[in-house]
C-alpha positions in Angstrom: -33.6 -2.6 -28.9 -33.4 -4.8 -32.0 -30.3 -4.4 -34.0 -30.0 -4.3 -37.8 -26.9 -5.6 -39.6 -25.8 -3.8 -42.8 -24.2 -6.5 -45.1 -20.7 -6.0 -46.3 -20.2 -2.5 -44.9 -16.5 -2.5 -45.7 -15.4 -3.6 -49.1 -11.8 -4.3 -47.8 -10.6 -5.5 -44.5 -7.1 -5.5 -43.3 -7.6 -7.1 -39.9 -8.4 -10.7 -40.8 -6.0 -13.1 -39.1 -6.4 -16.7 -40.1 -4.4 -17.8 -37.1 -7.2 -16.5 -34.9 -10.0 -17.7 -37.1 -9.0 -21.4 -36.8 -10.0 -22.8 -33.3 -7.3 -24.2 -31.1 -9.0 -27.6 -31.0 -9.4 -27.9 -34.8 -8.3 -31.3 -36.2 -6.0 -29.7 -38.8 -4.2 -27.9 -36.0 -3.4 -31.2 -34.3 -2.3 -32.7 -37.6 -0.1 -29.8 -38.4 1.5 -30.1 -35.0 2.2 -33.8 -35.4 3.2 -34.1 -39.1 6.0 -32.2 -40.8 5.3 -32.2 -44.5 8.6 -30.5 -45.3 10.2 -33.9 -46.0 8.6 -34.0 -49.4 11.0 -31.4 -50.9 14.0 -33.7 -50.6 12.0 -36.6 -52.0 10.9 -34.9 -55.2 13.8 -32.4 -55.7 15.2 -34.6 -58.5 12.1 -34.1 -60.6 12.5 -30.3 -60.9 14.9 -28.2 -62.9 16.8 -25.1 -62.0 15.3 -22.9 -64.7 11.9 -22.2 -66.1 8.5 -21.6 -64.5 8.4 -21.8 -60.7 6.2 -24.7 -59.6 3.7 -24.7 -56.7 5.5 -25.7 -53.5 5.6 -29.5 -53.2 4.7 -29.1 -49.5 1.5 -27.4 -50.5 0.8 -30.0 -53.2 1.2 -32.8 -50.7 -1.1 -31.0 -48.2 -3.7 -30.6 -50.8 -3.6 -34.3 -51.6 -3.9 -35.0 -47.9 -7.1 -32.8 -47.7 -8.6 -34.8 -50.6 -8.5 -38.0 -48.6 -8.9 -36.6 -45.1 -12.2 -34.8 -45.9 -13.3 -37.2 -48.6 -13.4 -34.4 -51.2 -14.9 -35.9 -54.4 -12.4 -34.4 -56.8 -9.5 -32.0 -57.3 -11.8 -29.5 -59.1 -14.1 -29.6 -56.0 -11.2 -29.0 -53.7 -10.0 -25.9 -55.6 -13.6 -24.7 -55.7 -14.1 -24.7 -51.9 -10.5 -23.7 -51.1 -11.2 -20.0 -51.3 -13.8 -19.9 -48.6 -12.5 -22.6 -46.3 -10.4 -20.6 -43.9 -9.1 -23.7 -42.1 -7.9 -25.1 -45.5 -6.1 -21.8 -46.2 -4.5 -21.8 -42.8 -3.4 -25.4 -43.2 -1.8 -24.7 -46.6 -0.2 -21.5 -45.4 -2.2 -19.4 -47.8 -3.5 -15.9 -47.3 -6.8 -14.6 -48.5 -5.3 -12.9 -51.5 -3.1 -15.8 -52.6 -4.1 -17.2 -56.0 -5.7 -20.7 -55.9 -3.8 -23.1 -58.2 -5.5 -24.9 -61.1 -6.7 -28.4 -60.3 -4.3 -29.8 -62.9 -1.4 -29.0 -60.6 -2.2 -32.1 -58.6 -2.5 -34.5 -61.5 0.7 -33.1 -63.1 2.5 -33.6 -59.8 1.3 -37.2 -59.5 2.6 -37.9 -63.0 5.9 -36.2 -62.4 6.6 -37.8 -59.0 5.5 -41.3 -60.2 4.4 -44.4 -58.2 7.8 -44.9 -56.6 7.6 -41.6 -54.7 4.1 -42.3 -53.4 5.1 -45.8 -52.5 7.9 -44.3 -50.4 5.4 -42.0 -48.7 3.3 -45.0 -47.8 6.3 -46.9 -46.4 7.3 -43.8 -44.5 3.9 -43.7 -42.8 4.0 -47.5 -42.0 7.5 -47.2 -40.6 6.3 -44.4 -38.3 3.4 -46.5 -37.1 5.8 -49.4 -36.4 8.1 -47.0 -34.4 5.0 -45.7 -32.5 4.0 -49.2 -31.5 0.9 -49.2 -33.5 1.9 -52.2 -35.7 2.8 -55.6 -34.3 3.4 -57.2 -37.8 3.1 -60.8 -36.7 -0.7 -61.3 -37.2 -2.3 -59.8 -40.3 -5.7 -59.9 -42.1 -5.8 -60.0 -45.9 -8.8 -58.7 -47.8 -9.8 -57.0 -51.0 -12.6 -54.9 -52.5 -14.1 -54.9 -56.0 -14.5 -51.2 -56.9 -16.4 -49.8 -59.8 -14.2 -47.9 -62.2 -15.2 -44.3 -62.9 -16.2 -45.3 -66.4 -19.6 -45.9 -68.0 -20.7 -49.3 -69.3 -21.5 -47.5 -72.5 -17.8 -46.8 -73.0 -17.0 -50.5 -73.4 -16.0 -51.7 -76.8 -16.1 -55.3 -77.9 -14.0 -56.8 -80.7 -11.5 -59.4 -81.6 -8.4 -59.8 -79.3 -6.2 -58.3 -82.1 -8.5 -55.2 -82.5 -8.7 -54.6 -78.7 -4.9 -54.9 -78.3 -4.4 -52.4 -81.1 -6.9 -50.0 -79.5 -5.3 -50.2 -76.1 -1.9 -49.4 -77.7 -3.5 -46.4 -79.5 -5.1 -45.1 -76.3 -1.9 -45.4 -74.3 0.0 -43.6 -77.1 -2.6 -40.8 -77.0 -2.4 -40.5 -73.2 1.3 -39.9 -73.4 0.5 -36.6 -75.2 -1.9 -35.4 -72.5 -0.6 -33.4 -69.6 -3.2 -34.8 -67.2 -2.5 -38.5 -68.0 -1.9 -40.7 -65.0 -2.3 -44.2 -66.4 -0.2 -46.7 -64.5 3.0 -47.8 -66.3 2.4 -51.3 -64.9 -0.5 -52.0 -67.2 -1.5 -55.7 -67.3 -3.5 -56.8 -70.3 -6.9 -58.4 -69.4 -10.2 -58.9 -71.2 -8.9 -59.6 -74.6 -12.2 -58.9 -76.3 -13.4 -55.9 -74.1 -12.1 -52.5 -73.4 -13.4 -49.3 -71.8 -12.7 -46.2 -73.9 -12.5 -44.0 -70.8 -10.5 -46.4 -68.6 -8.6 -49.1 -70.6 -6.9 -50.4 -67.5 -10.2 -51.5 -65.9 -11.5 -55.0 -66.4 -15.0 -56.1 -67.1 -16.1 -58.0 -64.0 -19.4 -59.3 -62.8 -20.2 -59.0 -59.1 -22.8 -61.1 -57.3 -26.2 -59.7 -58.0 -24.9 -57.0 -60.4 -24.1 -56.8 -64.1 -20.7 -56.8 -65.6 -18.9 -53.5 -65.7 -15.4 -52.0 -65.6 -14.0 -52.6 -62.1 -10.7 -52.7 -60.1 -9.6 -54.9 -57.3 -8.1 -53.2 -54.3 -5.9 -55.7 -52.3 -4.7 -54.8 -48.8 -3.1 -56.2 -45.6 -4.3 -54.9 -42.2 -2.2 -55.4 -39.1 -4.2 -57.0 -36.2 -2.8 -54.7 -33.4 -4.5 -51.4 -34.3 -6.0 -51.9 -37.8 -3.2 -50.1 -39.6 -3.0 -50.9 -43.4 0.5 -52.0 -44.1 0.3 -53.3 -47.7 -1.8 -52.2 -50.7 -2.0 -52.9 -54.4 -4.6 -52.1 -57.0 -5.1 -54.4 -60.0 -7.7 -54.9 -62.8 -10.9 -56.5 -61.4 -10.2 -59.7 -63.2 -7.1 -60.5 -61.0 -8.5 -62.8 -58.3 -7.8 -62.3 -54.7 -6.1 -65.7 -54.2 -3.5 -64.8 -56.8 -2.1 -61.9 -54.7 -2.0 -63.4 -51.2 1.7 -64.3 -51.2 2.8 -61.0 -52.8 0.7 -58.9 -50.3 2.2 -60.7 -47.3 5.7 -60.3 -48.7 5.1 -56.6 -49.2 3.9 -56.4 -45.6 7.1 -57.9 -44.3 9.2 -55.6 -46.4 7.3 -52.5 -45.2 7.2 -53.4 -41.6 10.5 -55.4 -41.3 8.7 -57.9 -39.3 8.1 -61.6 -40.0 4.5 -62.8 -40.3 3.4 -65.6 -38.1 -0.4 -65.7 -38.6 -2.4 -64.9 -41.7 -6.2 -64.6 -41.6 -8.4 -64.4 -44.7 -11.8 -65.5 -46.0 -12.7 -68.4 -48.3 -11.7 -66.5 -51.4 -8.1 -67.0 -50.4 -8.5 -70.5 -49.1 -7.1 -72.4 -52.1 -4.9 -75.4 -51.7 -2.0 -73.6 -53.2 -2.2 -70.7 -50.7 -2.7 -72.9 -47.8 0.2 -75.1 -48.6 2.5 -72.1 -49.4 1.5 -70.6 -46.0 2.3 -73.7 -44.1 5.6 -74.1 -45.9 6.5 -70.5 -45.0 5.8 -71.4 -41.3 2.6 -69.3 -40.9 -0.4 -70.2 -38.9 -3.1 -69.9 -41.6 -6.7 -69.2 -40.8 -8.5 -69.1 -44.1 -11.9 -70.3 -45.2 -12.2 -73.3 -47.5 -12.9 -72.2 -51.0 -14.1 -75.7 -51.9 -16.3 -75.8 -48.7 -18.3 -72.8 -50.1 -19.2 -74.8 -53.2 -22.3 -77.0 -53.1 -21.4 -80.6 -53.9 -24.3 -82.2 -52.2 -26.1 -83.2 -55.4 -23.0 -85.1 -56.5 -22.6 -86.9 -53.2 -26.2 -87.8 -52.4 -26.8 -91.5 -52.3 -23.2 -92.6 -52.6 -20.3 -93.1 -50.1 -18.7 -89.9 -49.0 -14.9 -89.5 -49.3 -14.6 -90.0 -45.6 -15.6 -93.6 -46.1 -12.3 -94.2 -47.9 -9.4 -94.8 -45.5 -6.0 -93.4 -46.4 -3.0 -95.6 -45.5 0.1 -93.4 -45.3 2.5 -96.4 -45.0 2.0 -97.3 -48.7 0.2 -94.2 -50.0 -3.0 -96.0 -50.8 -6.7 -95.8 -50.0 -8.9 -98.6 -48.8 -12.4 -98.4 -50.3 -15.6 -99.5 -48.4 -15.4 -102.9 -50.2 -11.9 -103.5 -48.9 -10.1 -103.0 -52.2 -6.8 -101.2 -52.3 -6.8 -98.0 -54.5 -3.3 -97.1 -55.7 -2.2 -93.6 -57.0 -2.7 -93.4 -60.7 -1.4 -90.0 -61.8 -0.6 -86.5 -60.5 -2.7 -83.7 -61.9 -0.1 -81.1 -63.0 -2.3 -78.1 -62.4 -4.3 -79.0 -59.3 -1.3 -80.9 -57.8 -3.6 -83.7 -56.7 -3.1 -87.5 -57.0 -5.9 -89.6 -58.5 -6.6 -92.9 -56.7 -8.6 -95.4 -58.7 -9.3 -99.1 -59.1 -9.2 -101.1 -62.3 -12.5 -101.0 -64.3 -13.1 -104.7 -64.0 -12.7 -104.6 -60.2 -15.3 -101.9 -59.8 -17.6 -103.5 -62.3 -17.8 -106.7 -60.3 -18.2 -105.0 -56.9 -21.5 -105.5 -55.1 -21.3 -102.0 -53.6 -20.8 -100.2 -57.0 -24.3 -98.6 -57.0 -23.5 -97.1 -53.6 -20.1 -95.9 -54.6 -20.3 -94.2 -58.0 -22.6 -93.1 -60.7 -19.9 -93.5 -63.4 -21.1 -95.9 -66.2 -17.6 -97.0 -67.4 -14.9 -96.1 -64.9 -15.0 -96.6 -61.2 -14.8 -94.2 -58.2 -11.9 -91.7 -58.2 -10.5 -90.1 -55.0 -8.4 -86.9 -55.2 -5.7 -86.2 -52.7 -3.4 -83.2 -52.7 0.3 -83.9 -52.8 0.6 -81.8 -49.5 -2.6 -83.1 -48.0 -1.0 -83.4 -44.5 -0.6 -79.6 -44.5 -4.2 -79.0 -45.7 -5.5 -81.2 -42.9 -4.3 -78.9 -40.2 -7.2 -77.2 -38.4 -8.1 -73.5 -38.8 -9.7 -71.0 -36.4 -13.2 -69.7 -36.8 -12.7 -67.1 -34.0 -9.9 -65.4 -35.9 -11.9 -65.3 -39.1 -14.6 -63.4 -37.2 -12.0 -61.1 -35.8 -10.9 -60.5 -39.4 -14.4 -59.5 -40.4 -14.5 -56.9 -37.7 -11.1 -55.3 -38.2 -11.4 -55.5 -41.9 -14.6 -53.4 -42.1 -12.9 -50.2 -40.9 -9.9 -50.8 -43.2 -12.2 -51.4 -46.1 -14.0 -48.1 -45.7 -10.6 -46.2 -45.5 -9.0 -47.9 -48.4 -12.1 -47.7 -50.6 -12.1 -43.9 -50.0 -8.5 -43.8 -51.3 -9.2 -45.9 -54.3 -12.3 -43.9 -55.2 -10.0 -40.9 -55.7 -8.0 -42.8 -58.3 -8.0 -40.8 -61.5 -9.0 -42.7 -64.5 -7.5 -42.1 -68.0 -8.4 -38.9 -69.7 -7.7 -39.7 -73.3 -11.4 -39.9 -74.2 -12.0 -36.4 -72.8 -11.3 -35.1 -76.3 -14.4 -36.8 -77.7 -17.1 -34.3 -78.3 -20.6 -34.7 -76.8 -19.6 -36.7 -73.8 -20.5 -35.6 -70.3 -17.7 -35.4 -67.7 -17.8 -34.6 -64.0 -15.5 -32.7 -61.8 -12.9 -35.5 -61.6 -12.3 -35.5 -65.4 -14.0 -38.9 -65.8 -17.1 -39.7 -67.6 -20.3 -39.7 -65.5 -22.0 -43.1 -65.3 
């Protein structure tokens, strides 16, 4: 006989047991069995007083932050919205069906109160546990970065003189200090002197290949080769180039893992002469693409002698040109750290091979040689670069998910008529 179910027969039920509602093989059960979140109380105890309103348990707050990233919940508002009917979430947090759900601002206030140092200690704690578990070798690393769109509209960008933009940034930062939900980094670095986003002053206007300029961030990271564990991270405005952060990221990796780096793998964006020389001087085996090799100089070299036709003579630090003339070092370029080798004008002017050597109308051919060229001439490894592309893909997805949760500044939320999404940031 066909049955018929009467919906919501009982208005109240006293027999709901969350412990029985969450399956034994649920992922959150395994996480709860392996991770003890109780340590957070000792870490943040100094930020709380002994009188006044009672806060939400820091253990619950940290678990909520974990759920944001673990299930890729788009915002804190969304997490609080679904929390009431996600029995597994309630069980993981230790909540009952009748316990009140905190306001979403609890998380942003906790981030502001705890500060970046506390979250940095959390990260180091995780890395240390990975080292102790044998998941991190520490000796061979892959360095990479991602250019991430800020959660700010292009329409929010103001343009003006450097003085005006500097004054506006100071005004916005002063306003943010008055807002409870403000989470702007105290390590603000001024960029884009003539441009500023009203909704996210920290972001820099950056153009990406095939895309227009818009507010963006750069997320830099180091990935250990053994199991793909991220051991070093930093977020900067998008205008901070990858190659400027290489040494800092490697040094952070060594501090976090307490292991000395032996091999560094990175793509051509990191392959500057300065980074290569610094790596060799530090004793690393460096496998990085050549940033100059990515540039097309074929039009400049067509029809004239290539630089390989000029023979370097280390015994007297000179070059021998194809005509047999000796090219002596002329000067050291202070920024590029390269020596210029050139012949006197009259010598080049009288050379029978001049038309095959240079297109210069007045001066002769110039050869550039880095002051540490012997380090730059050491061979790299294409195989490890391909390995970097494979291991970096998974790490990029993980770290980009974390960065996407970065809360942008909320000072402009007070402006009327603007549309804001669940994360408190303007919808683009």
